[in-house]
C-alpha positions in Angstrom: -112.2 -139.6 -181.2 -111.1 -142.6 -183.6 -112.4 -145.9 -182.6 -111.9 -149.3 -184.2 -113.5 -152.9 -183.6 -111.7 -155.9 -183.9 -112.6 -159.5 -184.7 -113.2 -160.2 -181.0 -115.6 -157.4 -180.5 -112.8 -155.4 -178.6 -112.5 -151.7 -178.9 -109.4 -150.2 -179.8 -109.2 -146.3 -178.6 -106.3 -144.3 -180.7 -105.0 -140.5 -179.3 -105.3 -138.1 -182.0 -101.9 -137.4 -182.9 -100.7 -133.3 -183.0 -99.6 -131.8 -186.3 -96.1 -131.9 -186.7 -93.6 -129.0 -187.2 -90.2 -128.4 -187.6 -87.9 -126.4 -185.7 -86.3 -123.4 -187.3 -82.4 -122.4 -187.0 -82.1 -119.5 -184.3 -81.5 -116.2 -185.7 -78.4 -114.3 -184.9 -80.0 -112.3 -182.3 -81.0 -115.4 -180.5 -77.7 -116.8 -180.7 -76.3 -113.9 -179.2 -78.8 -113.8 -176.4 -78.2 -117.4 -175.5 -74.4 -116.5 -175.2 -75.0 -113.7 -173.0 -77.4 -116.1 -170.6 -74.8 -118.5 -170.8 -71.9 -116.0 -169.9 -74.2 -114.8 -167.0 -75.2 -118.5 -165.8 -71.3 -119.3 -165.7 -70.4 -116.1 -164.0 -73.2 -117.1 -161.6 -72.1 -120.7 -160.9 -68.2 -119.5 -160.6 -69.1 -117.2 -158.2 -71.4 -119.4 -156.0 -68.4 -122.1 -156.0 -65.9 -119.3 -155.1 -68.2 -118.1 -152.1 -68.7 -121.5 -151.0 -64.6 -122.0 -150.9 -63.9 -119.0 -149.1 -66.6 -119.5 -146.5 -65.6 -123.0 -145.9 
């Protein structure tokens, strides 16, 4: 742990910072998978709303 002491004798403890990395653009197969997941989620939510409307 990195610790410093100022003029007044007070300790300052600093947390270690994680290594930074940059996100990569998703591959074409990942984009298709996201599209499929979105379509399934939209169908699921639409079905739930329609079912709630029919039941009420």
